[in-house]
N, C-alpha and C positions, 0 to 999 in steps of 0.2 A: 735768625735763630741759630745758636751754636749746635754742633753735633751732640754735645753732652745733653743739652736741653731736649733735642729731638729724641735721643735715646731714652731719657726719663719719661717723656710723654708716651712714647711707644710702649715702654714697660708697663705703664699704668693702664693704657687703653687697649693694649693687644696681648702682651706677654703674660702679665700677672695682674689682671684687673682687680683681683680680690686679695692682694697682698695686705699685710698688717697695716692698720691705721697709723701706727707709730712711724713706719717708713714713709707713708704719704705726707704726714705732718713734717717730718724731717726734710723731705725734698721741697715742700712748700716754703719752709723756713729758709733753706739755702737759697731758693730763688729770690725771696725777699732781700736777703743779705746781699746777693750779687747785684741786684737791681739798684739798691741804695749805694753799694760800694762803688759802682761805676760813676754814679752822680757825685759822690763825695770826692772821688779821685780827681774829677775835673776842677775841684777847688783846692787840691793838695791836702785833703784831710783823710787820714786812714780810717777805716771802719772802726778799728779799736778805739780811736780817740773819740769818735762819735758817741760811743757807749758812755764814756765817762763825762763828756760834755753834757749829754742829755741829763744825766743824774745831777750834775752840778748846777745846771740851769734851774732845776727844781729845788735843790738843797745845797746851797753854797756853804763852804766852811766845814766840810766833813774830814774826818781822819782818813788816812790811807786804808786802814782796816775796814772802816765803814764803807768806803768806796768799793773795796773788794767784795764785801758781802752783798752790796746792792747790785753790783755788776755780775756777781756769780763767778768770779775768777779768783785765782790764787793771789796772795799778797805780792810775791815776786813779779807777777805779770803787771799788777797795778803800779809797783815801784818803777818798773822799766817805762811804762807808759807815762807816768808823771814826770819822769826826767825828760822824756822827749817833748812832752807838752809844755814843760817849763822852758825848754830851750827855744821853742817856737813862740813863746810869749803868750800862750793861752792861759796859763795859771801861774800862781805864786804859791810857794810852800813856806809855812812859817810856824814857829812854836808860839804858844800863848804864854804871857808872863805867869799866869796861874797854873800852867800845865806844861812843864818842860819835857815831859815824857813823850807826848804825841806830836806828830807833824800834821798840821791842818792844811787843807788844800782850798785855795780861793781862786775864783775866776779873775782874770785881768780884764781890763776894758775890752781888749781885743777878743778875749774868750767869750765875753757876754755878747759882743757884737755879732759873733758867728751864729747866734741863735736865729736872727732874722734871715740869714743867708741859707742855713742848713735845714731848718725845720720845714720850709716849703718843699725841699727835696724829698724828705720822708713822706710828706703828705702826697706828693706827686706819685711816689712809689706805691702807696696804698691805693690811690685812685686808679692807677694802671692795673693793679692786681684784681680789681673787682669790675673791670670793664665787661659789659655784656651779661652781668649776673643780676638777676632780679633782686630787688630790695628785700623781699620776704626770704629769699634763700640766704642772703647775707645775714639777716637777723637770726635765722635758724642755725647757721654755721657758728655764729658768735655764742648762741645759747648752748650748743652742743660742746664747743671747745671749753667754755667755762665749767660746764658740768664735768667734763673729763678731768680738768685741772683739780676740781674739788675732790673727785673720786680718788685721784692719784695722791693728793695731799693727805687724805684720810688714810690711804694705804701706807704712805711713808711713815705716818705717825704710828700706825699699827706695827710696822716692821721694825721700827727703831725704839719703841717703848717696851721694855721688858714686861711690865704689868699688863699692858694691852695684848702683848704677844701671848702671855700665859693664859689670859682670858679667852683669846681666840682659839688657842690650842685645846683648852678645856672644853669649849663649846663644840669644837670639831670632834673631840673624843667622845662627848656625850652623844653626838649625832651618830657616830660610827657604832657606839655601843648599842644605841637604840635600834639601828639597822640590824646589828648582829643578833640582838634579842628577838627582834621580829622574825628574822630568818630561822632562828632556832625553834621558836614557837611554831612556825609554819612547818618545819621539818618534823616536829613531834606530832603535829596534827595529821600529817600524811602517813605516819606509821600505824599499822593496824594494831589493835589491842591484842594481848596474849590470848584471850578467850576467842577472839575472832579468828586468830591464826589456827587454833585447834579445830574450830568449826569448819574452816575452809579446807583443812587437811582431811 
């Protein structure tokens, strides 16, 4: 176990056990990537190429723009990766007679053959990650992560859609106005009436 990994584990178990979930998920994701990266490197395949290969195994013949969107990276990153993968013989890029504007990416025979070699490495990484964890805990973790993804997807829509943002702001405004009105009403009820003040005097 590397010093970096030991420090991360110490951080979560001893130093800041209640740190934000986002940080914990980030560290878990990095650990997944490193574990798979080591395995891929033994076969001379960079982790960045794995991402695109996995997409093409499922949907061959995509444009570079579509690949970028599915991989969640910028187009220049995809372009650089495609050049490298083409030089390695994993893919071929070509234009279609009906569409000269876009460049389409297709797996070569060698690129397709890599699936049988590399997918077991990813499966092994997943198996290693859940060693010693009860099946019901794994099921709960999956359920929780999916719920978090859905919550954040809704929030993204809310934050990026002007109409939804206005509705949210209006709802928040009504809520604050309601609280203010309630407080004002309570303040008034606490004040003695004028007649009572005289009587008290």
